[in-house]
C-alpha positions in Angstrom: 11.1 -25.9 -31.3 7.7 -24.4 -31.5 7.5 -23.9 -27.8 6.0 -25.3 -24.8 2.4 -25.5 -25.7 2.0 -25.9 -29.7 -1.0 -24.4 -31.5 -2.4 -27.0 -34.1 -2.5 -24.3 -37.1 1.3 -23.3 -36.0 2.3 -27.3 -36.4 0.1 -27.8 -39.6 1.8 -24.8 -41.2 5.4 -25.8 -40.4 4.7 -29.3 -41.0 3.2 -28.9 -44.5 0.4 -31.3 -43.5 -3.0 -31.6 -44.3 -5.4 -31.2 -41.5 -6.6 -35.0 -41.6 -2.8 -36.2 -41.9 -2.0 -34.0 -38.9 -5.0 -35.5 -37.0 -3.8 -39.0 -37.4 -0.1 -38.6 -36.5 -1.2 -36.4 -33.3 -3.7 -39.1 -32.3 -1.0 -41.8 -32.4 1.3 -39.8 -30.4 -1.4 -39.0 -27.8 -2.3 -42.4 -27.5 1.4 -43.6 -27.4 1.7 -41.3 -24.4 4.3 -38.8 -25.9 1.9 -35.8 -26.5 -1.2 -34.3 -24.4 -3.9 -32.3 -25.5 -3.2 -29.2 -23.5 -6.0 -27.2 -24.6 -8.4 -26.6 -27.5 -6.4 -27.1 -30.6 -3.1 -26.9 -28.6 -0.7 -29.8 -27.8 2.2 -30.2 -25.3 4.9 -33.2 -24.6 3.7 -35.3 -21.6 7.1 -35.1 -20.1 9.7 -32.1 -20.6 12.7 -34.7 -20.5 11.4 -36.0 -24.1 11.0 -32.8 -25.7 14.5 -31.8 -24.4 16.1 -35.1 -25.5 14.4 -34.6 -29.2 15.6 -30.9 -29.3 19.0 -31.9 -28.2 19.5 -34.3 -31.2 19.0 -31.5 -33.8 21.5 -30.0 -35.8 21.9 -25.7 -35.5 20.9 -25.3 -39.2 17.9 -27.7 -38.5 16.6 -25.5 -35.4 17.0 -22.2 -37.5 14.9 -23.7 -40.4 12.4 -24.6 -38.1 12.1 -21.3 -36.4 12.0 -19.8 -39.7 9.3 -21.7 -40.9 7.1 -21.1 -37.7 8.0 -17.1 -38.2 6.8 -17.1 -41.6 3.6 -18.8 -40.6 2.8 -16.5 -37.6 3.6 -13.4 -40.0 1.5 -14.8 -42.8 -1.3 -15.3 -40.5 -1.0 -12.0 -38.7 -0.2 -13.5 -35.3 -1.7 -11.5 -32.5 1.1 -12.9 -30.1 4.5 -10.9 -30.4 6.2 -12.8 -28.0 5.9 -15.8 -30.1 6.8 -14.2 -32.9 10.0 -12.5 -31.2 11.0 -15.9 -29.9 10.8 -17.3 -33.5 12.6 -14.6 -35.1 15.2 -14.6 -32.7 15.9 -18.4 -33.3 15.8 -17.8 -36.9 18.6 -14.8 -36.6 15.9 -12.5 -38.3 16.7 -9.7 -36.0 14.8 -6.8 -37.6 11.5 -9.0 -37.2 12.5 -9.7 -33.4 13.0 -6.2 -32.4 9.8 -5.0 -34.2 7.9 -7.8 -32.4 9.4 -6.9 -29.2 8.7 -3.4 -29.3 4.9 -4.0 -30.2 4.7 -7.0 -27.6 6.4 -4.5 -24.8 3.7 -1.8 -25.4 1.1 -4.6 -25.5 2.1 -6.4 -22.4 2.2 -3.0 -20.4 -1.3 -2.1 -21.8 -2.8 -5.3 -20.1 -0.7 -5.0 -16.7 1.8 -8.0 -17.8 5.1 -6.0 -16.4 7.2 -9.0 -16.2 6.4 -10.5 -19.6 6.7 -6.7 -20.8 10.5 -6.7 -19.4 11.3 -10.0 -20.8 10.2 -9.0 -24.2 12.1 -5.7 -24.3 15.3 -7.1 -22.9 15.1 -9.5 -25.8 14.8 -6.8 -28.1 17.7 -4.9 -26.4 19.9 -7.8 -27.1 20.0 -6.9 -30.7 19.1 -3.1 -30.4 20.5 -1.7 -27.1 19.9 1.9 -27.8 16.4 1.5 -29.0 14.4 4.2 -27.2 11.0 2.5 -27.4 12.5 -0.6 -25.7 14.6 1.4 -23.2 11.2 3.1 -22.3 9.1 0.1 -22.2 12.0 -1.8 -20.0 12.4 0.9 -17.6 8.4 1.4 -17.0 8.0 -2.4 -16.6 10.7 -2.9 -14.2 9.6 -0.1 -12.3 6.0 -1.5 -12.2 7.3 -5.2 -11.0 9.3 -3.5 -8.2 12.8 -4.3 -9.9 14.2 -0.9 -9.1 17.8 -1.7 -9.8 16.9 -2.5 -13.4 14.3 0.3 -13.7 17.1 2.8 -12.9 19.4 1.2 -15.3 17.2 1.2 -18.1 15.6 4.4 -17.3 19.2 6.2 -17.3 20.1 4.6 -20.5 16.6 5.7 -22.0 17.5 9.5 -20.9 21.2 9.5 -22.1 20.2 8.3 -25.5 16.9 10.3 -26.1 17.0 11.9 -29.5 14.0 14.2 -29.2 12.8 16.5 -26.4 9.7 14.4 -26.0 11.7 11.3 -25.1 13.8 13.3 -22.9 11.0 14.8 -20.8 9.4 11.6 -20.6 12.2 9.6 -19.4 12.7 12.0 -16.8 9.2 11.9 -15.7 9.7 8.0 -15.0 13.3 8.5 -13.8 12.0 10.8 -11.0 9.6 8.3 -9.8 12.2 5.3 -9.8 14.9 7.4 -8.3 12.6 8.6 -5.2 11.8 4.7 -4.9 15.4 3.7 -5.0 16.1 6.5 -2.5 18.7 8.3 -5.0 17.6 11.6 -3.8 20.8 13.5 -5.0 20.2 12.1 -8.5 16.4 13.0 -8.3 17.4 16.8 -7.4 19.9 16.9 -10.1 17.3 15.6 -12.8 14.7 17.9 -11.5 17.1 21.0 -12.0 17.9 19.1 -15.4 14.3 19.3 -16.2 13.9 23.1 -15.0 16.5 23.8 -17.7 14.8 21.5 -20.4 11.7 23.6 -19.8 13.2 26.8 -21.0 14.2 25.0 -24.1 10.8 23.4 -25.1 8.1 25.5 -27.0 4.8 25.6 -24.9 2.8 22.3 -25.4 2.9 18.9 -24.5 6.5 18.3 -23.8 6.7 21.4 -21.5 3.4 20.4 -19.9 4.9 16.8 -19.2 8.2 18.3 -17.9 6.4 20.4 -15.4 4.2 17.6 -14.1 7.8 15.9 -13.5 8.9 18.5 -11.5 5.5 18.6 -9.4 5.9 15.0 -8.9 9.5 15.5 -7.7 8.6 18.3 -5.3 5.7 16.3 -3.9 7.8 13.3 -3.4 10.6 15.5 -1.4 8.1 17.1 0.6 8.5 20.4 -0.9 4.6 21.1 -1.1 4.5 24.9 -2.3 6.5 24.0 -5.3 4.6 21.0 -6.1 1.2 23.0 -6.2 2.9 25.6 -8.3 4.2 23.3 -10.9 1.1 21.2 -11.2 -0.9 24.3 -11.7 1.4 25.7 -14.5 1.1 22.1 -16.1 -2.7 22.1 -15.6 -2.7 25.6 -17.4 -0.7 24.5 -20.3 -3.0 20.9 -20.5 -6.1 23.3 -20.8 -4.7 25.6 -23.4 -3.6 22.9 -25.7 -6.1 20.2 -25.0 -4.0 17.6 -23.2 -6.2 15.5 -21.3 -3.7 12.9 -20.3 -0.9 15.6 -19.0 -4.2 17.0 -17.3 -4.8 13.7 -15.4 -1.1 13.3 -14.5 -1.0 17.1 -13.1 -4.2 16.4 -11.3 -2.8 13.5 -9.3 0.1 15.4 -8.2 -1.8 18.4 -7.2 -4.6 16.3 -5.4 -1.9 14.1 -3.5 0.0 17.5 -2.6 -3.4 19.0 -0.9 -4.1 15.8 0.9 -0.9 16.5 2.8 -2.0 19.9 4.1 -4.6 19.8 7.0 -6.4 23.0 5.6 -6.8 21.9 2.3 -6.9 18.0 2.5 -10.7 17.9 1.8 -10.0 19.6 -1.6 -7.2 17.3 -2.5 -9.6 14.3 -1.8 -12.1 16.0 -4.0 -9.8 16.3 -7.0 -8.5 12.7 -6.6 -12.0 11.1 -6.5 -13.1 13.2 -9.4 -10.5 12.1 -11.7 -10.6 8.2 -11.1 -13.4 7.6 -13.5 -11.8 9.5 -16.2 -8.1 7.8 -15.7 -10.0 4.5 -16.0 -11.7 5.3 -19.2 -8.6 6.6 -20.8 -6.7 3.3 -19.6 -4.5 5.3 -17.5 -4.5 2.5 -14.7 -1.3 3.8 -12.9 -2.7 7.1 -12.6 -6.1 5.8 -11.3 -4.5 3.5 -9.0 -2.3 6.1 -7.5 -5.3 8.5 -6.7 -7.3 5.6 -5.2 -4.3 4.9 -3.1 -4.2 8.0 -1.5 -8.0 8.2 -1.1 -7.9 4.8 1.0 -5.5 6.3 3.4 -7.9 8.9 4.5 -10.2 8.5 7.5 -13.3 6.9 6.1 -16.5 8.7 5.8 -18.1 5.4 4.9 -16.4 1.9 5.7 -18.5 0.3 2.8 -17.4 2.9 0.3 -13.7 2.8 1.7 -13.6 -1.1 1.1 -14.9 -0.7 -2.4 -12.4 2.1 -3.2 -9.7 -0.4 -1.9 -10.7 -3.4 -4.1 -10.9 -0.7 -7.0 -7.3 0.3 -6.3 -6.2 -3.4 -6.3 -7.8 -4.0 -9.6 -6.5 -1.0 -11.3 -3.2 -1.5 -10.1 -3.2 -5.1 -11.2 -4.4 -3.9 -14.7 -1.3 -1.6 -14.7 0.9 -4.5 -13.3 1.9 -2.1 -10.3 3.0 -4.8 -7.8 3.7 -2.7 -4.8 0.0 -1.2 -4.9 -1.6 -4.3 -5.8 -0.2 -6.4 -3.0 1.3 -4.4 0.2 -0.5 -1.3 -0.3 -3.8 -3.3 -0.7 -2.9 -5.1 2.7 -2.0 -2.1 4.3 -5.4 -0.4 3.1 -7.2 -3.3 4.7 -5.2 -3.0 7.9 -6.3 0.7 8.0 -10.1 -0.3 7.5 -9.8 -2.8 10.3 -8.4 -0.2 12.6 -11.1 2.4 11.7 -13.5 -0.6 12.5 -11.8 -0.8 16.0 -10.5 -4.4 15.2 -6.8 -4.8 16.2 -6.6 -8.3 15.6 -8.0 -8.0 12.0 -5.6 -5.2 11.5 -2.6 -7.4 12.2 -3.9 -10.4 10.5 -4.3 -8.2 7.2 -0.6 -6.9 7.4 0.8 -10.4 8.4 -0.9 -11.9 5.0 0.4 -9.0 3.1 3.9 -9.5 4.3 3.6 -13.2 3.5 2.7 -12.3 -0.1 4.9 -9.5 -0.8 8.7 -10.2 -0.3 9.9 -7.2 -2.5 11.2 -5.3 0.5 14.0 -8.0 0.5 15.4 -7.1 -2.9 18.3 -4.8 -2.8 17.4 -1.0 -3.4 14.0 -1.5 -2.8 12.1 1.6 -0.9 12.3 0.7 2.9 9.8 -1.9 4.1 7.0 0.3 5.2 4.8 -2.9 5.5 7.4 -4.2 8.2 7.2 -0.7 9.8 3.4 -0.7 10.1 3.2 -4.1 11.3 6.0 -3.6 14.0 3.8 -0.5 15.0 0.6 -2.6 15.4 2.7 -5.6 17.4 3.8 -2.6 19.7 0.3 -1.2 19.9 -0.9 -4.8 20.9 2.0 -5.1 23.3 3.4 -8.2 21.4 7.0 -6.9 22.1 9.0 -10.3 20.9 7.1 -10.1 17.5 7.9 -6.3 17.2 11.5 -7.1 18.1 11.8 -9.7 15.4 10.2 -7.6 12.7 12.6 -4.4 13.7 15.4 -7.0 13.4 14.3 -7.7 9.8 14.0 -4.0 9.0 17.6 -3.4 10.1 18.7 -5.9 7.5 16.8 -4.0 4.6 19.0 -1.0 3.0 17.6 2.4 2.7 15.3 2.6 5.9 14.4 6.5 6.5 16.7 7.8 9.2 13.8 7.8 11.8 12.8 4.3 11.2 15.0 2.3 13.3 15.7 4.7 16.3 12.1 5.5 16.4 10.8 1.9 16.7 13.8 1.0 19.0 13.1 3.9 21.3 9.2 3.0 21.2 10.2 -0.8 22.1 12.3 0.2 25.0 9.8 2.4 26.6 7.3 -0.5 26.3 9.8 -2.8 28.0 10.5 -0.3 30.6 14.1 -0.1 29.7 14.8 3.6 30.7 18.6 3.1 29.8 17.9 1.9 26.5 15.3 4.6 25.8 17.6 7.4 26.7 20.6 6.0 24.7 18.2 5.7 21.7 16.5 9.0 22.1 19.4 11.1 21.0 19.8 9.3 17.7 16.0 9.7 17.5 16.0 13.4 17.9 18.8 14.0 15.4 16.8 12.1 12.7 13.4 13.7 13.3 15.1 17.3 13.2 16.2 16.2 9.4 13.0 14.7 8.9 10.9 17.4 6.8 7.3 16.1 7.7 5.6 15.2 10.7 3.1 12.6 11.8 0.5 13.5 14.5 -0.1 9.4 15.0 4.0 9.2 15.5 3.9 11.8 18.0 1.0 10.4 20.0 2.5 6.8 20.0 6.1 8.0 20.9 4.8 10.4 23.6 2.4 7.7 25.1 5.3 5.3 25.4 7.6 7.8 26.9 4.9 8.7 29.3 4.4 5.1 30.6 8.2 4.7 30.7 8.4 7.6 32.9 11.1 9.5 30.7 12.4 12.6 32.7 10.4 15.9 32.1 13.2 17.7 30.2 13.7 14.7 27.8 10.0 14.4 27.3 9.5 18.1 26.6 12.5 17.8 24.1 11.0 14.8 22.2 7.5 16.7 22.1 9.0 19.7 20.8 10.7 18.0 18.1 7.7 15.8 17.0 5.3 18.6 16.5 5.0 21.6 14.3 2.5 23.8 12.5 1.6 21.3 9.9 0.6 18.5 12.3 -3.4 18.0 12.5 -4.7 20.3 15.1 -6.6 17.3 16.7 -3.2 15.2 17.3 -1.5 18.3 18.6 -4.1 18.9 21.2 -4.0 15.5 22.0 -0.4 15.2 22.9 -0.5 18.6 24.5 -3.3 17.3 26.9 -1.1 14.3 27.5 1.6 16.4 28.5 -0.5 18.8 30.7 -1.8 15.6 32.5 1.7 14.4 33.0 2.5 18.0 34.7 -0.6 17.6 36.8 -2.4 20.2 35.3 -5.6 18.1 35.0 -8.3 20.9 34.3 -6.1 21.8 31.2 -5.8 18.3 30.2 -9.5 17.5 30.6 -10.4 20.6 28.2 -8.2 19.2 25.6 -9.2 15.8 25.9 -13.0 16.7 25.7 -12.5 19.1 23.0 -11.5 16.2 20.4 -13.2 13.3 21.9 -15.1 13.1 18.6 -12.8 14.5 16.2 -13.3 12.5 13.1 -9.5 12.6 12.0 -8.9 10.4 15.1 -9.7 6.7 14.9 -11.8 4.8 17.3 -8.9 3.4 19.2 -7.2 6.6 20.0 -10.7 8.3 20.8 -10.9 5.4 23.5 -7.8 6.3 25.1 -8.9 10.0 25.1 -12.0 8.9 26.7 -9.6 7.1 29.5 -7.4 10.2 29.7 -10.5 12.4 30.5 -11.7 9.9 33.3 -8.4 10.0 34.7 -8.5 13.8 34.9 -11.9 13.8 36.4 -10.7 11.5 39.1 -7.7 13.5 39.9 -9.5 16.9 39.9 -12.9 16.9 41.2 -13.2 20.4 41.1 -12.8 20.3 37.3 -16.0 18.3 37.2 -17.8 20.3 39.7 -17.1 23.5 38.1 -18.6 22.2 34.9 -21.5 20.5 36.4 -22.5 22.4 39.6 -22.6 19.2 41.7 -20.3 18.3 44.6 -16.7 17.6 43.5 -16.4 13.9 44.4 -19.7 12.4 43.0 -19.7 14.6 40.0 -15.9 13.4 39.1 -16.9 9.8 39.6 -20.2 10.1 37.7 -18.4 12.0 34.8 -15.2 9.6 35.0 -17.7 6.5 34.7 -19.2 7.9 31.6 -16.0 8.5 30.0 -14.9 5.0 31.1 -18.2 3.6 29.4 -17.4 5.5 26.3 -14.1 4.0 26.1 -15.0 0.5 26.8 -17.3 0.7 23.6 -14.4 2.2 21.5 -11.9 -0.2 22.6 -14.2 -3.5 22.6 -12.1 -5.0 19.9 -8.8 -3.6 20.6 -6.0 -4.8 22.9 -2.7 -4.0 24.1 -1.2 -0.9 26.2 -4.8 1.2 25.6 -6.9 -1.4 27.1 -4.5 -2.0 30.0 -4.9 1.6 30.9 -8.7 1.2 30.7 -8.8 -1.6 33.0 -6.7 0.4 35.6 -9.4 3.2 35.5 -12.1 0.7 35.8 -10.6 -0.7 38.7 -10.3 2.7 40.2 -14.0 3.1 39.6 -14.9 -0.4 41.1 -16.1 -1.5 37.8 -15.9 -5.0 36.3 -13.4 -5.6 33.9 -14.2 -4.8 30.4 -13.7 -8.3 29.1 -15.7 -9.9 31.8 -18.5 -12.2 30.2 -21.4 -9.5 29.7 -24.4 -9.7 32.1 -26.8 -10.0 29.1 -25.5 -11.8 26.0 -26.5 -10.8 22.5 -25.6 -8.4 19.6 -25.3 -5.4 22.2 -21.9 -7.3 23.3 -20.4 -6.7 19.8 -18.6 -4.1 18.0 -20.3 -2.7 15.2 -18.2 -4.5 12.7 -18.9 -7.8 14.7 -22.6 -7.3 14.8 -22.4 -7.0 10.9 -20.7 -10.2 10.7 -22.9 -11.8 13.0 -26.0 -10.9 11.0 -24.4 -12.3 8.1 -23.4 -15.6 10.0 -27.2 -15.9 10.9 -27.8 -15.8 7.2 -25.5 -19.1 6.7 -22.6 -17.3 5.0 -19.4 -19.4 5.3 -16.1 -17.7 6.0 -15.2 -17.3 2.4 -18.4 -15.9 1.5 -18.0 -13.5 4.4 -14.6 -12.4 2.7 -16.1 -11.8 -0.4 -19.2 -9.7 0.9 -17.1 -7.6 3.5 -14.0 -7.2 1.3 -11.8 -8.9 3.8 -9.6 -12.2 3.6 -11.0 -15.5 4.9 -8.4 -15.2 7.5 -9.7 -12.0 8.7 -13.4 -13.4 8.5 -12.4 -16.3 10.8 -10.6 -13.8 13.4 -14.3 -11.9 13.4 -16.1 -15.1 13.8 -13.8 -16.2 16.8 -14.3 -13.0 18.5 -18.1 -13.3 18.1 -18.1 -16.7 19.6 -16.0 -15.8 22.5 -17.8 -12.6 23.3 -21.2 -14.3 22.9 -20.1 -17.3 25.1 -21.4 -19.7 22.2 -19.8 -22.5 20.4 -21.3 -22.7 17.2 -22.5 -20.4 14.2 -26.1 -21.6 14.6 -26.2 -20.4 18.2 -25.0 -17.0 16.9 -27.8 -17.0 14.6 -30.5 -17.9 17.2 -29.1 -14.7 19.4 -29.1 -12.5 16.5 -32.5 -13.3 15.6 -33.7 -13.1 19.3 -32.0 -9.8 19.3 
């Protein structure tokens, strides 16, 4: 009756035995194989069946008396484990003690990031006190953090409907807005936002009003109403400063910084705000806010890969402290994939997403936000031209509820283009265009990917123009808009115009190395197609200048795409062949560190220091699986078979 693992002091108190008497009995039971010493001053039955058999022989009154004796011992000793107190209070039928312990324990477990334990304890307390606001609040938060959105929405609604103070109502709506968004209950989300606006007028200026304003800012940001998000976050910040509300200030800053990162002209300001609040949030134990801020930061192009990797690990730790499962698992591995992409390593990016998808099965839960992890992975499979794998992931996504309207038609169109299936691509395009028209945001990456696929397929010009016009708007990053315009100009034969566009963004920091490699390939094609463009810029004869210029562009692309693959490398090889250059993956004439990408050179140096894959993973903030991919690539590129030979080459280099 005392539990799976029984503390010595609790057993002594319930049994009423002296320490010597109890030691003698326990030694006998351990010797006979009934019990085992499971920890320091802690015992458990060797076999669960023995425990169950003994428990089944007890009368109900006997069980209640034992639970009551255990509860009295725990309360007398000031027990620090509220879950144990609640368990025995429930078994003893002392429900007031149970509810009090459940309240205390729910708050405790939430504070240490144990979301599942907090939810179990809150639900135990709600069995006896179903309208308890503290327990409903804890259950809603815990279920949300654990990714159990149906439960979170149910408890959140009960918390809101039963709120007996404006403070509780404002707080419940703040949490519910987020839960409703992740559950894709957009109509309910908008209704709650209108309700919060009405509530603000009824609240006196101060903490409750500022918290309600932050809730509206969050809702507006999640619904892509960036102007409203900035307006309400600034209002909340003004009240937080006026009434000295540091926690509300942090929450409002997260919403403001996140909103600004979505605007190309103010993204740097948004990143500065988010970076500046992380330390303060961590010191205040506001782990959710700290993890959210860091999650936004690690999605941006890294100024320093090492610093970005450190931020990603910090985000994971903070998310784990909060019990925030989606950030601690899927977002963490997505961050690892983005870092690999910025390092120019497609295989490592795919490996990171595959590992994350294996660990995070939350997308299969009914009501869960669409499986963005799978969308990301399908996109990289398409990037690598692993079309069968992409098709399998897309099939999984079709079975997941609540996909955003553009997800499936976008991936299906992309896949049809890469397979060369014009009829299917045309059939899917109308559905995609309709979905894009209703999408309130635009993505430069998405535009470039889909236009590239459509160009490879040879989509008819009017359809191509319609797609490009729908994919781009004024909020698209300038560099990506220039890239797509250059691609379209090249397709129309306007090579000088396309070349100027490609060259203007060849070093754009917002664009990753693989896409910059494709920009150089496009520039090389334009130089070869329009010798006059090269001769006009260099003063040389057209043919020789275009060939030399194209070769320089191809060499730049070869360096950027050294760790990549798929259709981008296929296009590069086509241009190399036109120039009479050897394939990029041919064995280098001179082996050594120069044959490796910058990331691979870093790994090679560490290999020469004798680091194992596990040690590489810890040093570089990557998984052992990704480390193994790096090592395999290094051995292949250097034409060696052992780590010792890698070390020899590095030392000679």
